C-alpha positions in Angstrom: 0.0 0.0 0.0 1.6 3.2 -1.1 1.7 6.3 1.1 1.3 9.8 -0.4 4.3 11.9 0.2 4.8 15.7 -0.1 7.9 17.7 -0.7 9.1 19.4 2.4 9.1 23.2 2.2 12.7 24.4 2.4 13.4 26.0 5.8 14.6 29.2 4.2 11.3 29.6 2.2 8.8 32.1 3.7 5.1 31.8 3.2 3.3 35.1 2.7 0.7 34.4 5.3 3.3 34.2 8.0 4.4 37.8 7.4 1.1 39.2 8.7 2.2 39.2 12.3 1.4 42.8 13.2 -1.7 45.0 13.7 -0.8 48.3 12.1 -2.6 51.5 13.0 -1.7 54.7 11.1 -3.1 58.2 11.6 -5.7 57.5 14.3 -7.6 60.7 15.2 -10.6 59.4 17.3 -11.5 61.7 20.2 -8.2 63.2 21.5 -5.8 61.0 19.5 -3.3 63.1 17.4 -2.4 61.1 14.3 -1.3 58.1 16.4 0.5 55.3 14.6 1.4 52.0 16.3 2.4 48.5 15.3 1.2 45.8 17.7 2.5 42.2 17.7 -0.1 39.5 17.1 -0.3 36.5 19.4 1.3 38.6 22.2 -0.1 40.4 25.3 0.0 44.2 24.8 -0.8 46.5 27.7 -1.8 50.1 27.1 -0.9 52.6 29.8 -1.1 56.3 30.5 -2.9 58.7 32.7 -6.7 58.6 32.7 -8.0 60.5 29.6 -4.8 60.1 27.7 -6.5 58.2 24.8 -6.1 54.5 25.7 -9.7 53.6 25.2 -9.9 55.8 22.1 -7.1 53.8 20.5 -8.0 50.3 21.7 -11.8 50.3 21.8 -13.0 53.1 19.6 -10.4 52.4 16.8 -9.0 48.9 16.7 -12.0 46.9 18.2 -14.6 49.1 16.6 -13.2 48.7 13.1 -12.9 45.0 13.6 -16.6 44.7 14.6 -17.7 47.0 11.8 -15.9 44.9 9.2 -17.4 41.6 10.6 -20.9 43.1 10.5 -20.4 44.0 6.8 -20.0 40.3 6.0 -23.7 39.7 7.0 -26.5 40.2 4.5 -28.1 43.6 4.2 -31.3 42.2 5.9 -29.3 41.1 9.0 -27.4 44.4 9.1 -30.7 46.2 9.4 -31.1 44.6 12.8 -27.5 45.5 13.9 -26.2 48.8 15.3 -24.7 51.0 12.7 -21.0 51.4 13.4 -19.3 54.4 11.7 -15.8 53.9 10.4 -13.2 55.3 13.0 -11.3 58.3 11.9 -8.0 56.6 11.0 -5.9 56.7 7.8 -5.0 53.0 7.7 -5.7 49.8 9.7 -4.1 46.5 8.7 -3.8 43.0 10.2 -7.1 43.1 12.2 -8.5 39.9 13.5 -11.9 39.2 15.0 -12.2 41.3 18.2 -14.0 40.1 21.3 -14.5 42.9 23.8 -14.7 42.2 27.5 -15.5 45.6 29.0 -16.5 47.2 32.3 -20.1 47.7 31.4 -22.5 46.3 33.9 -24.5 43.2 32.8 -28.1 43.8 31.7 -30.3 45.9 34.1 -33.4 43.8 33.4 -34.8 42.8 36.8 -35.1 39.2 35.6 -31.5 38.9 34.6 -29.4 36.8 37.0 -25.9 35.4 37.0 -27.4 32.1 35.9 -29.3 33.5 32.9 -26.4 35.7 31.8 -24.0 32.7 31.6 -26.4 30.0 30.3 -26.0 28.0 33.5 -29.7 28.2 34.1 -30.4 27.0 30.6 -28.3 23.9 31.3 -30.0 23.3 34.6 -33.5 23.6 33.1 -32.6 20.9 30.5 -31.2 18.7 33.2 -34.4 18.9 35.3 -36.7 18.4 32.2 -34.8 15.2 31.4 -34.1 13.5 34.8 -36.1 15.4 37.4 -38.9 13.6 39.2 -41.8 14.0 38.8 -41.6 14.9 35.1 -43.7 18.0 34.5 -42.6 19.1 31.0 -40.1 20.8 28.8 -37.2 23.1 30.0 -39.7 26.1 29.8 -41.5 24.6 32.8 -38.4 25.6 34.9 -37.9 29.1 33.5 -39.0 32.0 35.6 -39.2 34.1 32.5 -42.0 32.0 30.9 -45.5 32.2 32.3 -48.0 29.3 32.2 -50.2 29.8 29.1 -53.5 28.1 28.2 -54.5 28.0 24.5 -57.8 26.8 23.0 -59.3 27.2 19.6 -60.4 25.4 16.4 -58.0 23.3 14.4 -59.2 22.9 10.8 -57.8 20.2 8.5 -58.8 18.8 5.1 -57.9 15.2 4.7 -59.8 14.6 1.4 -63.0 13.4 3.0 -64.3 16.7 4.1 -63.2 19.3 6.6 -63.0 18.5 10.3 -63.1 21.0 13.1 -61.6 20.0 16.4 -61.8 22.2 19.5 -58.7 21.7 21.7 -57.5 23.1 25.0 -53.8 22.9 25.7 -51.7 24.1 28.7 -48.2 25.3 28.0 -46.4 25.0 31.4 -44.0 27.8 32.3 -41.9 28.2 35.5 -42.8 31.8 36.3 -44.3 32.5 39.7 -47.7 34.1 38.9 -47.7 36.5 41.9 -44.3 38.2 41.4 -44.1 37.5 37.7 -40.7 36.0 38.0 -39.0 38.9 39.8 -38.8 37.2 43.2 -40.1 40.2 45.1 -43.4 42.1 45.6 -43.7 45.8 46.3 -45.8 47.7 48.8 -46.4 51.4 48.4 -46.2 54.2 51.0 -49.1 56.4 49.8 -47.8 59.4 51.8 -44.8 59.5 49.5 -47.0 59.6 46.4 -49.1 62.7 47.2 -49.8 65.3 49.9 -53.5 64.5 50.8 -54.0 68.1 52.2 -53.8 69.5 48.6 -55.9 69.0 45.5 -54.3 67.7 42.2 -54.5 71.2 40.7 -52.6 72.5 43.8 -49.7 70.1 43.1 -50.6 67.2 45.4 -48.6 64.6 43.5 -45.0 64.2 44.6 -44.1 61.5 42.0 -41.2 62.5 39.7 -42.4 63.6 36.2 -46.1 63.6 37.2 -46.9 67.3 36.7 -50.4 68.8 36.1 -48.9 71.0 33.3 -48.5 68.1 30.8 -50.4 65.1 29.6 -51.1 63.9 33.1 -52.8 67.1 33.9 -55.1 66.9 30.8 -56.0 63.3 31.7 -56.7 63.9 35.4 -58.8 67.0 34.7 -60.8 65.5 31.9 -61.3 61.9 33.1 -64.3 62.7 35.3 -63.4 60.1 37.9 -62.7 62.7 40.6 -62.6 66.4 41.2 -59.1 67.8 40.6 -59.9 70.8 42.8 -60.9 68.8 45.9 -58.2 67.8 48.5 -57.3 64.1 48.2 -58.2 63.5 51.9 -61.8 64.4 51.0 -62.1 61.8 48.2 -64.8 59.1 48.5 -63.6 55.5 48.6 -64.5 55.1 44.9 -62.6 58.3 43.9 -59.5 57.2 45.8 -59.7 53.7 44.3 -59.9 55.3 40.8 -57.0 57.6 41.5 -54.7 54.8 42.7 -55.7 51.5 41.2 -58.0 51.9 38.2 -56.9 49.7 35.3 -56.3 51.1 31.8 -59.4 52.9 30.5 -59.7 54.5 27.1 -61.1 58.1 27.1 -61.7 60.9 24.7 -60.6 64.2 26.2 -60.8 67.5 24.2 -61.1 65.5 21.0 -58.0 63.4 21.7 -57.9 59.6 22.4 -56.1 59.1 25.7 -55.7 56.2 28.2 -56.2 56.7 31.9 -54.3 54.4 34.3 -54.2 54.5 38.1 -51.1 55.9 39.8 -49.9 52.5 41.2 -50.2 50.4 38.0 -48.6 53.4 36.2 -45.6 53.4 38.6 -45.3 49.6 38.3 -45.1 49.9 34.5 -42.9 52.9 34.2 -40.5 52.6 37.2 -40.6 49.1 38.6 -40.2 47.4 35.2 -36.6 48.5 35.3 -33.8 47.3 37.6 -33.1 49.9 40.3 -29.4 50.1 39.2 -30.6 51.4 35.8 -32.7 54.2 37.2 -31.8 57.9 37.2 -30.7 59.1 40.7 -33.9 61.1 41.4 -36.1 58.2 40.3 -34.1 55.7 42.5 -34.4 58.1 45.5 -38.2 58.2 45.0 -38.5 54.4 44.7 -36.4 54.0 47.8 -38.6 56.4 49.6 -42.0 55.3 48.4 -41.8 51.6 47.8 -40.7 48.7 50.0 -39.7 45.4 48.4 -40.0 42.0 50.1 -39.6 38.4 49.1 -42.6 37.1 47.3 -44.7 35.0 49.8 -45.8 32.5 47.2 -42.3 31.5 45.8 -40.1 32.6 48.7 -38.0 34.8 46.4 -37.0 31.9 44.2 -39.1 33.4 41.2 -40.3 29.9 40.3 -43.8 28.3 40.4 -44.8 25.6 42.9 -44.7 22.9 40.1 -41.1 23.9 39.1 -40.0 23.8 42.8 -41.6 20.3 43.3 -39.3 18.5 40.9 -36.2 17.0 42.5 -32.8 15.6 41.3 -30.9 13.9 44.1 -33.2 15.5 46.6 -32.6 19.1 45.4 -35.0 21.4 43.4 -33.7 23.8 40.8 -34.4 26.6 43.2 -32.2 25.0 45.8 -29.3 24.8 43.3 -29.6 28.4 42.2 -29.3 29.6 45.8 -26.2 27.5 46.5 -22.7 29.1 46.3 -21.3 28.2 42.8 -18.3 26.5 44.3 -20.6 24.2 46.3 -22.9 23.7 43.3 -19.9 22.6 41.2 -19.1 19.9 43.9 -22.8 18.8 43.8 -22.8 18.4 40.0 -19.4 16.6 40.1 -21.0 13.9 42.3 -24.0 13.5 40.0 -23.8 10.3 37.9 -26.4 10.1 35.2 -25.1 8.5 32.0 -28.2 9.6 30.0 -27.2 13.3 30.3 -23.4 12.8 30.5 -22.5 15.5 27.8 -24.8 18.0 29.5 -23.2 17.4 33.0 -19.7 17.7 31.5 -20.6 21.1 30.0 -22.2 22.2 33.3 -19.1 21.1 35.3 -16.8 23.0 33.0 -18.9 26.2 33.2 -19.2 26.1 37.0 -15.4 25.3 37.4 -14.7 28.3 35.2 -16.5 30.5 37.8 -14.2 29.2 40.6 -11.1 29.5 38.4 -11.8 33.1 37.7 -12.5 33.9 41.3 -16.3 34.1 41.3 -17.0 30.9 43.1 -18.6 32.9 45.9 -21.5 34.0 43.7 -24.8 32.2 43.4 -26.8 31.7 40.2 -29.8 33.6 41.5 -27.7 36.7 42.2 -29.4 39.6 40.2 -27.0 40.6 37.3 -27.5 44.3 38.1 -26.0 44.0 41.6 -22.6 42.8 40.3 -19.7 45.3 40.5 -17.9 46.4 37.3 -15.1 43.9 38.0 -17.4 41.0 38.7 -19.4 41.7 35.6 -16.2 41.8 33.5 -15.0 38.5 34.9 -18.5 36.9 34.4 -18.2 37.8 30.7 -14.7 36.2 30.6 -16.1 32.8 31.6 -17.5 31.9 28.2 -14.0 32.6 26.6 -11.9 30.5 29.0 -12.5 27.1 27.4 -13.0 28.5 23.9 -11.2 26.6 21.0 -10.9 29.8 19.0 -7.4 31.0 18.2 -6.1 34.0 16.4 -8.7 36.1 18.0 -8.1 39.6 19.5 -9.3 39.8 23.1 -9.7 43.3 24.4 -9.9 43.9 28.2 -10.7 47.1 30.0 -8.9 47.1 33.4 -9.5 43.5 34.3 -7.9 44.2 37.7 -11.0 46.2 38.8 -12.4 44.9 42.1 -9.5 42.4 42.6 -7.5 42.1 45.8 -3.7 41.9 45.2 -4.0 38.2 46.1 -6.4 37.7 43.1 -4.4 39.6 40.5 -1.9 36.7 40.0 -4.8 34.5 39.1 -6.1 37.0 36.5 -2.6 37.3 35.1 -2.5 33.6 34.6 -5.9 33.6 32.7 -4.7 36.4 30.4 -1.5 34.5 29.6 -3.5 31.4 29.0 -5.6 33.2 26.4 -2.4 34.5 24.8 -0.7 31.0 24.8 -3.6 29.5 22.9 -2.5 31.7 19.9 -4.6 34.8 20.6 -3.8 38.5 20.6 -4.6 40.1 24.0 -4.9 43.9 24.3 -5.3 45.2 27.9 -6.0 48.7 29.1 -4.5 48.8 32.6 -2.9 50.9 35.4 -1.8 48.3 37.9 2.0 47.6 37.8 1.4 43.9 38.7 -0.6 43.5 35.4 1.6 45.7 33.3 4.6 43.6 34.4 3.4 40.5 32.4 3.1 42.4 29.1 5.1 41.3 26.0 4.6 44.8 24.6 3.7 48.1 26.2 2.2 51.3 24.6 2.1 54.3 26.8 -0.1 57.3 25.8 0.1 60.8 27.1 1.8 62.9 28.2 -1.3 64.4 29.8 -5.0 63.9 29.6 -7.6 65.4 27.2 -6.1 67.8 24.8 -2.7 67.4 26.6 -2.7 63.6 25.6 -3.4 61.6 22.5 0.2 60.9 21.5 2.4 57.8 22.0 5.1 58.5 24.6 6.6 55.0 24.6 6.3 51.7 22.8 8.4 48.7 23.7 9.1 46.3 26.6 8.3 46.6 30.3 12.0 47.2 31.1 12.1 50.0 28.5 9.0 51.5 30.1 10.6 51.6 33.5 13.6 53.5 32.1 11.4 55.9 29.9 10.8 59.5 30.6 7.0 59.1 30.9 4.6 59.5 33.9 4.1 55.7 33.9 7.8 55.1 33.8 8.5 57.5 36.7 5.8 56.0 38.9 6.0 52.3 37.9 8.1 51.2 40.9 6.4 53.7 43.3 6.0 52.2 46.8 3.9 54.0 49.4 5.1 54.3 52.9 3.1 54.0 56.1 2.1 57.3 57.7 4.2 58.5 60.7 1.1 59.3 62.6 -2.6 58.6 62.2 -5.6 60.6 63.2 -7.7 59.7 66.2 -11.4 58.9 65.9 -13.9 61.4 67.0 -16.6 58.8 67.5 -17.8 55.5 66.1 -20.5 54.3 63.8 -21.7 51.1 65.4 -22.7 48.1 63.4 -24.2 45.2 65.3 -25.4 41.8 64.1 -24.7 42.5 60.4 -25.9 39.5 58.4 -26.6 40.7 54.9 -25.5 38.3 52.2 -22.5 36.3 53.5 -21.8 38.4 56.7 -21.8 36.3 59.8 -23.4 38.3 62.5 -20.7 41.0 62.3 -20.2 43.5 65.1 -17.8 46.3 64.3 -17.2 50.0 65.3 -16.3 52.1 62.2 -14.3 55.1 63.4 -15.6 58.6 62.5 -13.6 61.7 61.8 -10.8 59.6 60.1 -10.0 57.9 56.8 -11.1 54.3 57.3 -10.4 51.6 54.6 -12.5 48.5 54.2 -10.5 45.7 52.5 -10.5 42.0 51.9 -10.6 39.6 48.9 -13.3 40.0 46.3 -16.5 38.6 47.8 -15.5 38.8 51.4 -18.4 41.0 52.4 -17.2 44.6 52.1 -20.0 46.0 50.0 -22.5 43.9 52.0 -21.3 45.6 55.2 -21.7 49.2 53.8 -24.9 48.6 51.8 -26.6 46.7 54.6 -25.5 48.6 57.7 -24.0 52.0 56.7 -25.9 53.2 53.6 -29.3 54.7 54.4 -28.3 56.2 57.8 -28.7 60.0 58.2 -25.8 62.0 56.9 -24.3 59.1 54.9 -23.5 59.7 51.2 -22.7 56.6 49.2 -20.7 57.0 46.0 -20.8 53.6 44.3 -19.5 52.2 41.0 -22.8 52.4 39.1 -22.2 53.9 35.6 -23.3 57.3 34.2 -25.7 56.9 31.3 -25.8 59.8 28.9 -26.4 60.7 25.3 -24.1 62.7 23.2 -26.1 65.8 24.2 -25.1 65.2 27.9 -21.8 66.7 29.0 -20.0 67.6 32.2 -21.8 70.9 32.4 -25.3 69.4 32.2 -24.5 66.3 34.4 -23.1 68.3 37.3 -25.7 71.1 37.2 -23.0 73.6 36.2 -25.0 74.8 33.2 -27.8 76.2 35.4 -25.8 79.0 37.1 -23.9 79.7 33.8 -27.2 80.1 31.9 -28.6 82.4 34.7 -25.4 84.5 34.6 -25.6 85.0 30.8 -29.3 85.8 31.1 -28.8 88.3 33.9 -25.9 90.0 32.1 -27.9 90.3 28.8 -31.4 90.8 30.1 -32.8 87.8 28.3 -34.3 84.4 29.2 -32.0 81.6 30.5 -33.6 79.1 28.1 -31.8 80.8 25.2 -28.5 79.5 26.5 -29.5 75.8 26.3 -28.8 73.8 23.1 -31.7 71.6 24.1 -34.2 74.4 24.4 -34.9 77.8 22.8 -31.3 78.6 21.9 -30.8 75.5 19.8 -29.7 75.8 16.2 -32.8 75.1 14.1 -30.9 73.2 11.4 -29.4 70.5 13.7 -31.7 71.0 16.7 -28.8 71.7 18.9 -26.8 68.5 18.2 -24.0 70.3 16.3 -24.0 67.6 13.7 -26.3 66.4 10.9 -26.9 62.7 10.7 -27.6 61.1 7.3 -29.1 57.7 7.5 -28.0 55.5 4.6 -30.0 52.4 5.5 -27.8 49.4 6.1 -24.6 51.4 5.5 -23.0 53.4 8.3 -24.8 56.6 9.2 -22.8 59.6 8.0 -22.2 62.4 10.6 -21.3 65.9 9.3 -20.9 69.1 11.2 -23.8 71.5 10.9 -23.0 74.1 8.3 -25.3 76.7 9.8 -23.9 76.8 13.4 -20.5 75.2 12.5 -20.9 72.6 15.2 -21.5 75.2 18.0 -25.1 74.0 18.6 -26.6 77.5 19.1 -28.4 80.0 16.9 -26.3 82.9 15.6 -28.5 85.4 17.5 -27.7 83.6 20.8 -23.9 83.8 20.2 -24.2 87.6 20.1 -24.8 87.7 23.8 -21.6 87.7 25.9 -20.4 87.3 29.5 -16.9 88.5 30.3 -16.2 88.9 26.6 -17.1 85.3 25.7 -20.2 83.7 24.2 -21.9 80.6 25.5 -20.2 78.3 22.9 -16.8 79.6 23.8 -17.5 79.0 27.5 -18.6 75.4 26.9 -15.4 74.9 24.9 -13.3 75.9 27.9 -11.5 73.3 30.1 -12.5 73.0 33.7 -9.2 74.7 34.8 -9.7 77.6 32.4 -13.4 78.0 33.4 -12.4 78.0 37.1 -10.4 81.1 36.6 -13.0 82.7 34.3 -15.9 82.4 36.8 -13.7 83.4 39.8 -13.5 87.1 39.2 -14.5 90.1 37.1 -17.7 90.5 35.2 -18.1 86.7 34.8 -17.8 86.1 38.6 -20.3 83.3 39.4 -19.7 81.7 42.9 -22.2 78.9 42.2 -20.4 77.8 39.0 -17.0 78.3 40.6 -17.9 76.0 43.5 -18.8 73.1 41.1 -15.7 73.7 39.0 -13.6 73.5 42.1 -14.9 70.1 42.9 -14.2 68.9 39.3 -10.6 70.1 39.6 -10.3 68.5 43.0 -11.1 65.0 41.5 -8.5 65.5 38.8 -10.8 66.5 35.9 -9.3 70.0 35.2 -8.5 69.0 31.6 -12.1 68.1 30.6 -14.0 70.5 28.3 -17.3 71.7 29.8 -19.2 70.7 26.6 -17.5 67.4 25.9 -20.1 64.7 25.2 -20.3 62.1 28.1 -20.1 59.4 25.5 -16.4 60.3 24.8 -15.4 60.0 28.5 -13.5 57.0 29.8 -14.8 54.8 32.6 -12.4 56.4 35.2 -13.4 59.9 34.1 -17.1 59.1 34.5 -16.6 57.7 38.0 -14.7 60.8 39.0 -17.4 63.1 37.5 -19.9 61.2 39.6 -17.7 61.6 42.6 -17.5 65.4 42.1 -21.3 65.6 41.7 -22.1 63.6 44.8 -19.6 65.5 46.9 -22.0 68.4 46.7 -24.6 66.4 48.8 -24.7 67.4 52.4 -23.3 64.6 54.4 -21.1 63.8 57.4 -20.0 60.4 56.3 -18.8 59.6 52.7 -18.7 56.0 51.5 -16.6 55.5 48.4 -16.5 52.2 46.5 -13.1 51.8 44.8 -12.4 55.4 43.9 -9.0 54.4 42.3 -10.8 52.7 39.4 -9.4 54.0 36.2 -6.8 56.1 37.9 -3.2 56.2 36.8 -0.4 55.7 39.3 0.3 59.4 39.1 -3.3 60.3 39.9 -3.7 58.2 43.0 -1.6 60.7 45.0 -4.1 63.5 44.0 -7.0 61.3 45.1 -5.4 60.7 48.5 -5.0 64.5 48.8 -8.8 64.9 48.1 -9.6 62.3 50.8 -7.4 64.1 53.3 -9.1 67.4 52.6 -12.5 65.8 53.2 -11.3 64.4 56.6 -9.6 67.6 57.6 -12.9 69.5 56.8 -14.6 67.4 59.5 -16.0 64.6 57.4 -15.7 60.9 58.0 -14.5 58.9 54.9 -15.0 55.1 54.5 -13.3 53.7 51.4 -13.8 50.2 50.0 -10.4 49.7 48.3 -7.8 47.1 47.2 -5.1 49.6 46.2 -2.1 49.2 48.6 -1.3 53.0 48.4 -4.7 53.8 49.8 -4.4 51.2 52.5 -1.0 52.6 53.6 -2.5 56.1 53.8 -5.5 55.0 56.0 -5.9 56.0 59.6 -7.8 52.7 60.3 -8.2 49.5 58.4 -11.0 46.9 58.7 -10.1 43.7 56.9 -12.8 41.2 56.0 -12.3 37.6 55.1 -10.5 35.3 55.4 -11.9 34.1 52.0 -14.9 34.8 49.7 -18.5 33.8 49.9 -19.3 31.6 52.9 -15.5 31.4 53.4 -15.6 35.1 54.3 -18.0 37.4 56.1 -15.9 37.9 59.2 -13.8 40.8 60.5 -10.3 39.3 60.5 -8.4 42.5 61.5 -9.1 46.0 62.9 -6.4 48.5 63.5 -3.9 50.9 62.0 -2.0 50.0 58.8 1.3 49.7 60.8 -0.4 47.1 63.1 -1.7 45.2 60.0 1.8 45.1 58.5 3.4 44.1 61.8 1.0 41.3 62.4 0.9 39.9 58.8 -2.0 37.8 60.1 -4.1 38.2 57.0 -3.6 37.9 53.2 -4.1 41.7 53.0 -1.4 42.2 55.7 1.1 40.1 53.7 0.5 42.0 50.5 0.6 45.4 52.2 3.9 44.5 54.0 5.4 43.5 50.6 4.2 46.7 49.0 5.7 49.1 51.6 8.9 47.0 51.8 8.5 46.2 55.5 
């Protein structure tokens, strides 16, 4: 039997395909990038560094990853592209060598109240199939175990012609779903505090309603006055039982008011549809404050918070229902599945074991599958997205990560490094935006952008190896080997915030005194119970202001001036100086350019092709009518003021004709958090994650409070910026405030006056206070994982 042979290719010969080993970017000008050109090696790990706002995300996400995704979308049919987001081509001269990009960003997982860790990772889908196959008693298909599917009953006439005349058969069929009918699969029911909905001493026309957005000036006013169900001029406390019932609970009723067809709906069903259909994390701050004030949530009494119907909960596998499994810690669930021996579903069990083991491998074994997705931190959400890629057989893919160290204790960073290297070693290109030296150190290639932020950044300061970065004359190079030192003296507490019997989530009846009047740092491995302690026992108390990691949502019309409330005093100052209405100085109101409606650009929709965006010719991108730009304050028009940086505007509104104390106060706070380089009118959509968090910090610092709780304020901060943040925290404490910081950064720990360390592990392996004391005592004792890492960091 002959064997086919082939001539061996000479070792000296090169194949053209092997020469494509670089991703080349030439002339990138997205956001603040200034004709950036870089060559990135494929199948290597490249880390992008630089101060926050220097252009890292613009280069990696908005240029390389965006163009890759756009080109992949173009391979689909025009019909499919109609259902996909239109991605414009990035502003870049030349891009070459791109491969398929998979983005693993910081964005929170879906804010749908029915989205859980299990549904987001397909673990629930696998469990549903498992129970539909081997669960006893057998009740139906996988849908019978889904809390997103209600039970439905269908009946009707089935007509068929079999050649001997038509037959009509009336059938009734029940399609069994797993949704709890009472809570509709959300796991909780709501109860309303009616005093928070209205002031019963007033009539509707006198402004009795205290619900955000429910004003008598708009559509609601027309409906309430014209419905005829009650007298809008009568105080609510004088309503009859029927009138009160109609105001609060009446179901949707079609009406004709002043010739217009309208629908009346009682206040409570209206609130349930408009506010409670969203996850609380996705609500605007004033809506969330109203919901917290007016509505109490409790576990559904029918399903016990499991979201599932009684029939779904009655089915067992090895003595456990699907609801029991979803409440288990994932590491425990993985052990349970490992001991399940059912040959008939062996492939399914193998896939489920692999998925659950991936949770543990990535440091999320402390979660449970029923954990609402909206409650995960940015770091937890990012690692949850990573899970589906760990066992992937794909190679020659570009993985793009945005600060994968977020939310990770120094102890966990080594594990994350191993996972990134594992992806690289399978033959993939890994691009990472990162600030932590421990993660930069594993890079094969480093690109440092800067030298500053905003308009001061956007250029490549260094490209090469980690050792080359250390020796380079860049901010990252200068600070790469920075080591904080312990303070010589610490402040003394002026009192204590007592926490007794804290048992939220994994906390084990914790008793702790959090000192007031000092900088107190809560630390511990991810999942040890830090957020549970602050959310369950500190937040909500009088005088406590919580600044968490929830994102800022904004359109391209939103900017730092609108988000912080800075635009209000600026508009009033312009109006007063020129004797006109403040509304003229809003690009969303009367002052908007009529051609572009205040957007500054004209969008041309080309169907399935990318939407073309061109600057408005009439206002030249300034957003305002020409007549409005004639009005001046301190020699500048409103468009010129919005084009100023925070630092420039701070001086402008401090003195002279433009002196506006209210505006200056807000600008001071923005400069304090390190955002002096931002333009007042820069769209929020162009800000990086770190910039958005600091913008939120500056805004919430305006709230009157005695105790500030900050959740990882170093997120997105460059090594050089951490020092500025510590200065801000010191100023807050010196002004008489108490500051509690949840943090993993060793420089912040070293700067603390008091440390509370939770652990020793995560999930049910944590939830205890393992250390209380000064940083020096923690280093000296070295009794915890945190103590060991802090001692190594300060060189003790």
